[in-house]
C-alpha positions in Angstrom: 10.0 30.8 40.2 9.8 28.2 37.4 12.5 25.6 37.0 12.7 23.5 33.8 14.8 20.3 33.9 16.2 20.0 30.4 18.4 17.6 28.4 18.2 14.8 25.9 16.1 11.7 26.5 17.6 9.5 29.1 19.2 12.4 31.1 16.9 11.9 34.0 14.7 14.9 33.6 11.6 13.3 35.1 13.3 11.9 38.2 15.3 15.0 38.9 12.2 17.2 38.2 10.2 15.1 40.7 12.9 15.4 43.3 13.4 19.1 42.8 9.6 19.7 43.2 9.6 17.6 46.4 12.6 19.6 47.8 11.0 22.9 46.8 7.5 21.9 48.0 6.0 22.7 44.7 4.2 21.1 41.7 5.9 19.0 39.0 4.8 18.8 35.4 6.4 16.5 32.9 6.6 18.2 29.5 6.1 14.9 27.7 2.5 15.0 28.8 2.0 17.9 26.4 3.1 16.0 23.3 0.5 15.4 20.7 -0.4 11.8 19.9 1.2 12.4 16.4 4.5 13.5 18.0 4.5 10.4 20.4 3.8 8.1 17.4 6.7 9.7 15.4 9.1 9.2 18.3 7.9 5.7 19.0 8.4 4.9 15.3 12.0 6.3 15.4 11.2 9.4 13.4 12.8 12.6 14.8 10.6 15.5 15.5 11.0 18.6 13.4 10.7 22.2 14.6 7.2 22.3 13.1 6.3 19.4 15.3 7.8 21.0 18.4 6.4 24.6 18.2 2.8 23.8 19.3 4.2 21.5 22.0 6.5 24.3 23.3 3.7 26.9 23.2 1.5 24.5 25.2 4.2 24.2 27.9 4.6 27.9 27.9 0.9 28.4 28.5 1.1 26.0 31.5 4.1 28.0 32.9 2.1 31.2 32.5 -0.8 29.6 34.5 1.6 28.8 37.4 3.0 32.4 37.3 -0.5 33.9 37.3 -1.2 31.9 40.4 2.2 33.0 41.9 3.2 29.4 42.3 6.7 27.9 42.2 6.8 24.9 39.8 9.1 22.4 38.2 8.6 21.4 34.6 10.6 19.1 32.3 11.3 19.7 28.6 14.2 18.6 26.5 14.6 22.3 25.4 17.2 21.2 22.9 17.6 24.6 21.1 18.0 28.1 22.4 15.0 29.1 20.3 12.9 26.5 22.2 14.2 27.8 25.5 13.3 31.4 24.4 9.7 30.3 23.9 9.6 28.6 27.2 11.3 31.5 29.0 9.4 34.3 27.3 10.6 37.5 28.8 10.5 36.1 32.4 13.5 36.4 34.6 12.1 33.8 37.0 12.1 30.9 34.5 15.4 29.0 35.0 16.8 26.0 33.2 18.6 23.0 34.8 20.7 21.3 32.1 21.3 17.6 32.8 24.4 16.8 30.9 25.7 13.3 30.1 27.9 11.4 27.7 26.5 9.4 24.8 27.5 6.2 26.5 25.7 6.9 29.8 22.6 8.2 28.0 22.6 5.2 25.6 22.9 2.7 28.5 20.0 4.4 30.4 17.7 4.3 27.3 18.6 0.7 26.6 17.4 -0.3 30.0 14.2 1.8 30.0 10.9 0.2 29.4 7.4 1.6 28.8 8.4 4.9 27.2 7.3 6.1 23.8 10.8 7.4 22.8 12.8 5.1 20.5 16.4 4.9 21.8 17.7 5.1 18.2 16.7 8.8 18.3 19.4 9.7 20.9 22.0 10.7 18.3 19.5 13.0 16.5 18.7 14.7 19.8 22.4 15.1 20.5 22.9 16.5 17.0 20.1 19.0 17.6 21.2 20.0 21.1 22.5 23.5 21.5 23.9 23.2 24.9 23.1 26.2 27.1 25.8 28.4 28.5 26.2 29.4 32.2 24.1 32.6 31.4 21.2 30.4 30.5 21.2 27.3 32.7 22.6 25.6 35.7 24.6 22.7 34.3 24.9 19.4 36.3 26.4 16.1 35.3 24.1 13.1 35.3 26.9 10.8 36.5 26.0 11.4 40.1 23.0 10.0 42.1 19.7 11.8 41.7 20.0 13.2 45.2 23.5 14.5 44.6 22.2 16.2 41.4 19.4 17.9 43.2 21.8 19.0 46.0 24.1 20.5 43.4 21.1 22.3 41.7 20.0 23.8 45.0 23.5 24.8 45.8 24.0 26.6 42.5 20.6 28.3 42.8 21.6 29.7 46.2 25.0 30.8 44.9 23.3 32.6 41.9 20.8 34.2 44.2 23.4 35.7 46.4 25.7 36.9 43.6 
């Protein structure tokens, strides 16, 4: 099984991904590590990425997912996965790739980004990410509010995974 923690910047993808991997005793890979230097520079400079910027990045993450699958490993990845077409690339035709949508209000996300240091993402890009976001439906992702503690969020994800497995 592959889990992908998704959402806009500031939603807590990295922290939740790390905790999920710890809970599931598997590897964790941050999708930001696959961004090209050109993409990182654009985001640092406050320039929104285009689909053309994102396609190679998404295909690289998909290749990493396929490596984990070939090794029969459970793994947790992070990726903003803002559009369904992006999620389609990451998912491929695999039924064992599941998304965890970390949903939050503009205010909470903005406050988190304002207090974050050492990240290449320019907080002024939050609105462009929210404008781009095609929120996944329940058929596509487990949705969890980011207004809980990271541990509560992970508990809820595990609970929803178990419920979906038994239904």
